[in-house]
C-alpha positions in Angstrom: -141.4 46.2 61.3 -143.9 43.9 63.0 -147.6 43.8 62.5 -149.4 45.5 65.2 -151.6 42.5 66.1 -148.7 40.1 66.4 -148.5 38.9 70.0 -144.8 39.2 70.8 -144.9 40.1 74.5 -145.6 37.2 76.8 -146.0 37.5 80.6 -146.2 34.6 83.0 -147.0 34.9 86.8 -145.7 32.2 89.0 -148.4 33.0 91.6 -151.5 32.9 89.4 -150.0 30.6 86.7 -151.6 32.8 84.1 -150.1 33.7 80.8 -150.8 37.1 79.2 -149.8 38.0 75.6 -149.8 41.4 73.9 -148.4 43.0 70.8 -146.7 45.9 72.7 -145.2 46.5 76.1 -147.8 49.2 76.9 -150.6 46.8 75.8 -149.2 44.1 78.1 -149.3 46.5 81.1 -152.8 47.6 80.1 -154.1 44.1 79.9 -153.0 43.3 83.4 -155.1 44.3 86.4 -152.0 45.0 88.5 -148.6 46.4 87.7 -145.5 44.2 87.5 -144.0 43.5 91.0 -140.8 45.1 92.0 -137.8 43.4 90.6 -135.9 43.2 94.0 -138.9 42.6 96.3 -138.0 39.5 98.3 -141.7 38.9 99.2 -143.0 39.1 95.6 -143.5 36.0 93.6 -141.4 35.4 90.5 -142.7 36.4 87.1 -141.4 36.0 83.5 -141.5 38.4 80.6 -140.6 37.3 77.1 -140.2 39.6 74.0 -140.1 37.7 70.7 -138.0 39.2 67.9 -137.5 42.5 69.9 -136.9 45.7 67.9 -134.7 48.6 69.1 -137.8 50.4 70.3 -138.9 47.4 72.3 -135.5 47.0 74.0 -135.5 50.7 74.8 -139.0 50.6 76.3 -138.3 47.5 78.4 -134.9 48.9 79.4 -136.3 52.1 80.7 -139.1 50.3 82.7 -136.7 47.7 84.2 -133.5 49.8 84.5 -131.5 47.6 82.2 -127.8 48.6 81.7 -127.0 50.3 78.4 -124.4 47.6 77.6 -127.0 44.9 78.0 -129.4 46.8 75.7 -126.6 47.2 73.1 -125.9 43.5 73.1 -129.5 42.7 72.6 -130.1 45.2 69.8 -126.9 44.3 67.9 -127.6 40.6 68.4 -124.3 39.9 70.1 -123.3 36.3 69.0 -120.8 35.6 71.7 -122.1 33.4 74.4 -121.4 34.8 77.8 -122.6 35.6 81.3 -122.3 39.1 82.8 -123.2 40.3 86.2 -124.7 43.8 86.8 -126.0 45.6 89.9 -129.4 44.0 90.2 -129.4 41.2 87.6 -127.2 39.1 85.4 -127.2 38.5 81.7 -126.9 35.1 80.0 -126.4 35.1 76.2 -126.9 31.8 74.4 -127.0 30.8 70.7 -130.0 28.6 69.7 -131.1 26.9 66.4 -134.0 28.7 64.8 -135.7 25.6 63.3 -135.2 23.3 66.4 -138.9 23.2 66.8 -141.1 20.6 68.3 -142.9 20.0 65.0 -139.9 18.9 63.1 -140.1 15.2 62.2 -137.1 12.9 62.5 -137.3 12.3 58.7 -137.1 16.1 58.0 -134.2 16.5 60.5 -132.4 13.5 58.9 -132.9 15.0 55.5 -131.4 18.3 56.7 -128.3 16.6 57.9 -127.7 15.0 54.5 -127.8 18.2 52.5 -125.4 21.1 52.1 -125.7 23.7 54.9 -127.7 21.2 57.0 -127.7 22.9 60.4 -130.2 25.7 60.6 -129.2 29.3 61.3 -128.4 30.2 64.9 -129.6 33.3 66.7 -129.1 34.9 70.1 -131.3 34.1 73.1 -130.8 36.6 75.9 -131.9 35.9 79.5 -131.9 38.6 82.2 -132.3 37.1 85.7 -133.4 39.4 88.5 -134.1 38.6 92.1 -137.7 37.6 91.4 -138.1 38.1 87.7 -136.8 36.8 84.4 -136.8 38.8 81.2 -136.0 37.0 77.9 -135.4 38.2 74.4 -136.1 35.3 72.1 -135.6 35.1 68.4 -138.4 34.4 66.0 -138.5 30.7 64.9 -137.7 28.9 68.2 -140.2 27.3 70.6 -138.2 27.4 73.8 -140.7 29.7 75.6 -143.8 27.6 74.8 -142.0 24.4 75.8 -140.8 25.8 79.1 -144.3 27.1 79.9 -145.7 23.6 79.2 -143.1 22.2 81.6 -144.0 24.7 84.3 -147.7 23.8 84.0 -146.8 20.1 84.4 -144.8 20.7 87.5 -146.0 18.9 90.6 -144.0 21.0 93.1 -144.5 24.8 92.3 -142.7 25.7 95.4 -139.3 25.4 93.7 -140.4 28.0 91.1 -138.0 31.0 91.1 -136.2 33.2 88.6 -133.2 31.0 88.7 -135.3 27.9 88.0 -136.9 29.5 84.9 -133.4 30.4 83.7 -132.3 26.8 84.2 -135.4 25.5 82.3 -134.6 27.8 79.4 -131.0 26.7 79.3 -131.9 23.1 79.6 -134.4 23.4 76.7 -131.9 25.1 74.5 -129.3 22.4 75.1 -131.8 19.6 74.6 -132.9 21.2 71.3 -129.6 20.0 69.7 -130.4 16.4 70.5 -132.5 15.6 67.4 -129.7 16.8 65.1 -127.1 14.8 67.1 -129.2 11.6 66.7 -129.6 12.2 63.0 -125.8 12.6 62.7 -125.3 9.4 64.7 -127.6 7.5 62.3 -125.7 8.9 59.3 -122.4 8.0 60.8 -123.5 4.4 61.4 -124.8 4.2 57.8 -121.7 5.6 56.3 -119.4 3.4 58.4 -121.3 0.3 57.2 -120.9 1.2 53.6 -117.2 1.6 53.6 -116.4 -1.9 52.4 -119.7 -2.6 50.7 -120.0 0.3 48.3 -118.9 0.0 44.7 -116.5 2.4 43.0 -119.3 4.4 41.5 -121.1 4.6 44.9 -117.9 5.7 46.7 -117.7 8.7 44.4 -121.2 9.7 45.4 -120.7 9.1 49.1 -117.6 11.2 49.5 -119.5 14.5 49.2 -122.0 13.2 51.8 -119.1 12.5 54.2 -117.9 16.1 53.7 -121.3 17.5 54.4 -121.8 15.4 57.5 -118.4 16.5 58.8 -119.4 20.1 58.2 -122.7 19.5 60.1 -120.9 18.0 63.1 -118.4 20.8 63.2 -121.3 23.4 63.2 -123.0 21.6 66.0 -119.8 21.4 68.0 -119.1 25.1 67.5 -122.7 26.0 68.7 -122.3 23.9 71.8 -118.7 24.5 72.8 -119.3 28.1 74.1 -122.2 27.0 76.3 -120.0 24.9 78.5 -118.0 28.0 79.6 -121.2 29.9 80.3 -122.5 27.1 82.5 -119.2 26.9 84.3 -119.4 30.6 85.1 -123.0 30.2 86.2 -122.1 27.4 88.6 -119.2 29.3 90.0 -121.4 32.3 90.8 -124.0 30.0 92.4 -121.2 28.4 94.5 -119.7 31.7 95.5 -120.6 33.0 99.0 -122.0 36.3 97.9 -124.5 38.6 99.6 -126.1 39.1 96.2 -129.5 37.3 96.5 -129.5 36.5 92.8 -126.9 33.7 93.4 -128.1 32.7 96.9 -129.9 29.5 96.0 -127.4 26.6 96.2 -129.9 24.0 95.0 -129.6 25.5 91.5 -126.2 23.9 91.3 -127.9 20.5 91.1 -130.1 21.6 88.2 -127.2 23.2 86.4 -125.1 20.1 87.0 -127.8 18.1 85.1 -127.5 20.5 82.2 -123.8 20.3 82.2 -124.0 16.5 82.1 -126.2 16.7 79.0 -123.9 19.2 77.4 -120.7 17.2 78.1 -122.4 14.0 76.9 -123.5 15.7 73.7 -120.1 17.2 73.0 -118.4 13.8 73.7 -120.8 12.1 71.3 -120.2 14.7 68.6 -116.4 14.3 69.1 -116.9 10.5 68.7 -119.0 11.0 65.6 -116.4 13.3 64.1 -113.8 10.6 64.6 -116.0 8.1 62.9 -116.5 10.5 60.0 -112.8 11.1 59.7 -112.1 7.4 59.8 -114.8 6.7 57.2 -113.4 9.4 55.0 -109.9 7.9 55.2 -111.3 4.4 54.5 -113.2 5.7 51.5 -110.1 7.3 50.1 -108.1 4.2 50.7 -110.8 2.1 49.0 -110.7 4.4 46.0 -106.9 4.1 46.0 -107.2 0.3 46.0 -109.7 0.3 43.3 -107.5 2.6 41.2 -104.5 0.3 41.7 -106.6 -2.7 40.8 -107.9 -1.0 37.7 -104.3 0.0 36.7 -103.2 -3.6 37.1 -106.0 -4.8 34.9 -105.2 -2.2 32.3 -101.5 -3.2 32.4 -102.4 -6.9 32.0 -104.5 -6.1 29.0 -101.9 -3.9 27.4 -99.2 -6.6 27.9 -101.4 -9.1 26.0 -102.0 -6.6 23.2 -98.2 -6.0 23.1 -97.6 -9.7 22.6 -100.2 -9.9 19.9 -98.7 -6.9 18.2 -95.2 -8.4 18.5 -96.4 -11.5 16.8 -98.5 -10.2 14.0 -96.7 -7.0 13.0 -93.6 -8.9 11.6 -95.9 -11.4 9.8 -97.9 -8.5 8.3 -94.7 -6.8 7.2 -93.5 -10.0 5.5 -96.7 -10.6 3.7 -96.9 -6.9 2.7 -93.4 -7.1 1.2 -94.2 -10.1 -1.0 -97.6 -8.5 -1.9 -95.8 -6.0 -4.2 -94.8 -6.7 -7.8 -91.9 -9.0 -7.0 -91.4 -12.6 -7.6 -92.8 -14.8 -4.9 -90.7 -17.8 -3.9 -92.2 -21.0 -5.3 -94.7 -19.3 -7.5 -93.7 -21.3 -10.5 -93.4 -24.6 -8.7 -96.1 -27.2 -9.0 -98.1 -28.3 -5.9 -98.7 -26.7 -2.6 -95.4 -27.4 -0.9 -94.2 -23.9 -0.9 -97.6 -22.6 0.5 -97.7 -25.1 3.4 -94.0 -24.4 4.0 -94.6 -20.7 4.4 -97.7 -21.2 6.5 -95.8 -23.6 8.7 -93.0 -21.1 9.2 -95.6 -18.6 10.3 -97.2 -21.0 12.7 -93.8 -22.0 14.1 -93.0 -18.3 14.6 -96.3 -17.7 16.4 -95.8 -20.8 18.7 -92.2 -19.7 19.6 -93.4 -16.1 20.4 -96.2 -17.5 22.6 -93.8 -19.7 24.5 -91.4 -16.9 25.0 -94.3 -14.6 26.2 -95.6 -17.3 28.5 -92.2 -17.8 30.0 -91.9 -14.1 30.6 -95.4 -14.2 32.1 -96.8 -11.8 29.6 -99.8 -14.1 28.9 
């Protein structure tokens, strides 16, 4: 349920350039001094009606007033996630997915922090555009600022003569596509940073960077999935504009130029995301290779240390065994002899044994 004083209905008249807001559809009609123009009146100026976070009752009321097809109302009520374009008798429906937090107030630092954390890309929601001959009706999700940005763009226009329902539809699609740009730039910076750290990071740093690489790959995949369906919708839109049809909705061929510009932005973004995904994949492979090299180097160091320990054990274990045997209650050779000859003789034998073992180990490259 929505609070009664929440202004969710926004109406814009291309003729008067006035914006009217209301909390209900009936209140919107009551606030206007004149009724909404006929949807198929060729002489009427274009107008735009937006319903933010529409409920089932809102869709039903608007559908009855504007004769919206039941299938269209069902898609809007059920929040149909599939991006598509459908043609009906007096209008066509465009269904787009947009990011809820792709707002104008998001700082680049905040966006960059989002792309370095799990579940970085915000939730997406359906944005539904109904284009009539001289009217546009949109159902926008709560949390996006596409409507306000397009209204600002309209107010800054120097040539209002190009204003039409198709142009408003183009402006909305263009703003939705452009809203992905900050996340793409943040992903680009993260890709460059990770690529530079491949051969500079230590072993401990690599272990911490690998999860960041996985999260960045997930973010790029989510962005690609959100944008890939829009290309098919735009291609269908352009084909309908190019078709020689008697339907006045698709009669303005100049819209192809505007839609071509949106397609260029979309193709560029998808190409960049594909390139970033390749960078992330290559960086991940390089990180894993670097970890493998570090593990091999560590294994070699351990083997070298173990070989030296083995040589020392091979030398001192026999000597320790000999001294241990003569440490028992048995006669020691030379214990009754005068002088230190036997002592130095035994020590000399030990030293000679140690020298011989060291020479053998050095010849075998164990030391």
